[in-house]
C-alpha positions in Angstrom: -5.0 -9.0 -11.4 -3.2 -12.2 -10.5 -4.3 -12.8 -6.9 -1.9 -15.7 -6.4 1.1 -13.6 -7.5 0.0 -10.8 -5.2 -0.2 -13.2 -2.3 3.2 -14.6 -3.1 4.8 -11.1 -3.1 3.1 -10.3 0.3 4.4 -13.6 1.8 7.9 -12.9 0.5 7.8 -9.4 2.0 6.6 -10.8 5.4 9.6 -13.2 5.4 12.2 -10.7 4.2 14.4 -8.8 6.6 14.3 -5.0 6.5 17.3 -3.2 5.1 19.4 -0.7 7.1 18.9 2.0 4.5 16.4 3.1 1.9 16.4 1.6 -1.6 14.6 0.2 -4.6 13.8 -3.5 -4.9 12.4 -5.7 -7.7 8.9 -5.0 -6.4 9.1 -1.4 -5.1 11.0 0.1 -2.3 12.2 -0.8 1.2 13.7 1.0 4.1 14.4 0.5 7.8 11.4 -1.3 9.1 9.3 -1.5 6.0 8.7 -2.8 2.5 6.3 -1.3 -0.1 5.5 -3.4 -3.2 3.6 -2.3 -6.3 1.4 -5.3 -6.8 -0.3 -3.8 -9.9 0.2 -0.6 -11.9 -2.1 1.0 -14.4 -1.2 2.9 -17.5 -1.1 6.7 -17.4 -3.9 9.0 -18.3 -2.3 11.6 -20.5 -4.9 11.1 -23.3 -7.9 10.6 -21.0 -10.9 12.9 -20.5 -11.4 11.6 -17.0 -13.6 8.6 -17.9 -10.9 6.0 -18.1 -9.3 7.3 -14.9 -12.5 7.0 -13.0 -13.1 3.5 -14.2 -9.6 2.5 -13.4 -9.9 3.9 -9.9 -13.0 1.8 -9.3 -11.3 -1.3 -10.7 -8.2 -0.8 -8.4 -10.5 -0.4 -5.4 -12.3 -3.6 -6.4 -9.0 -5.4 -6.8 -7.8 -4.3 -3.4 -11.1 -5.5 -1.9 -10.7 -8.9 -3.6 -7.2 -9.3 -2.2 -8.5 -8.2 1.2 -11.0 -11.1 1.1 -8.1 -13.5 0.7 -6.0 -11.9 3.5 -9.0 -11.8 5.8 -9.1 -15.6 5.7 -5.5 -15.5 7.1 -5.7 -12.7 9.7 -9.3 -11.9 10.2 -11.1 -8.7 9.1 -8.8 -5.7 8.5 -8.9 -2.4 10.2 -9.7 0.4 7.7 -7.1 3.1 8.5 -7.4 6.6 7.0 -4.1 8.3 6.1 -5.7 11.7 5.6 -5.1 12.7 9.2 -1.5 11.5 8.9 -1.0 13.7 5.8 -2.4 16.7 7.7 -0.1 16.0 10.7 2.8 15.8 8.3 1.9 19.0 6.6 1.7 20.7 10.0 5.3 19.7 10.7 4.9 16.5 12.8 7.7 14.0 12.2 5.8 10.8 11.1 7.8 7.7 10.5 8.1 6.0 7.2 6.4 4.3 5.5 3.3 6.1 6.9 4.4 9.7 6.0 5.2 8.9 2.4 2.1 6.7 1.9 -0.2 9.5 3.2 0.9 11.7 0.3 -0.9 9.5 -2.3 -2.8 6.7 -0.5 -6.0 7.9 1.2 -6.6 4.8 3.3 -5.4 1.2 3.8 -6.8 -2.1 4.9 -4.6 -3.1 7.8 -3.8 -6.3 9.7 -1.4 -7.1 12.5 0.2 -10.5 11.8 1.2 -12.3 14.9 4.4 -13.9 13.6 6.6 -12.3 12.7 5.3 -9.2 14.5 4.4 -7.1 11.5 1.7 -4.9 10.1 0.4 -5.8 6.6 -1.5 -3.2 4.6 -3.1 -2.9 1.2 -3.8 0.5 -0.4 -4.4 2.1 -3.7 -2.1 4.9 -4.7 -3.9 7.8 -6.3 -1.3 9.8 -8.1 -2.3 13.3 -9.2 -3.8 13.9 -12.7 -2.3 11.8 -15.4 -0.2 9.5 -13.2 -1.0 5.8 -12.9 -2.8 4.0 -10.1 -1.0 1.4 -8.1 -2.2 -1.4 -5.8 0.3 -1.4 -3.0 1.2 -4.1 -0.5 3.0 -2.8 2.6 4.7 -4.8 5.3 6.2 -2.9 8.2 7.2 -3.3 11.8 6.4 0.3 12.5 3.1 0.9 14.2 0.6 3.2 12.4 0.7 6.7 13.8 
């Protein structure tokens, strides 16, 4: 993982205006009030017996933790925010705002900071796609409070 590149992407997302509609960007996706960037993406696991997937999951968590250390020097220790309850609330029919609703489908938890200027939330999470799908280290910048 290239930590300097990841920090550059996060800084860019913090400075970028939010779009009026949903769409893809060069780093991921954006919508009203949020940006989500894939900072790192693994290969898929079609030919894996589960061993490689497990090792990759551990590496992506370690990469997130390494990036967390760098962001902690900027904004202090993060909150660890579970998205499992958000997923349950969404499944029960509650209308949860994006990006939180979509993230809860494949990101179990995030490391979360509130940046004072501009007034935005910054989060790091690891996307755990089902089965053979790749992992992604995600950087999220949003003005929408966590639910």
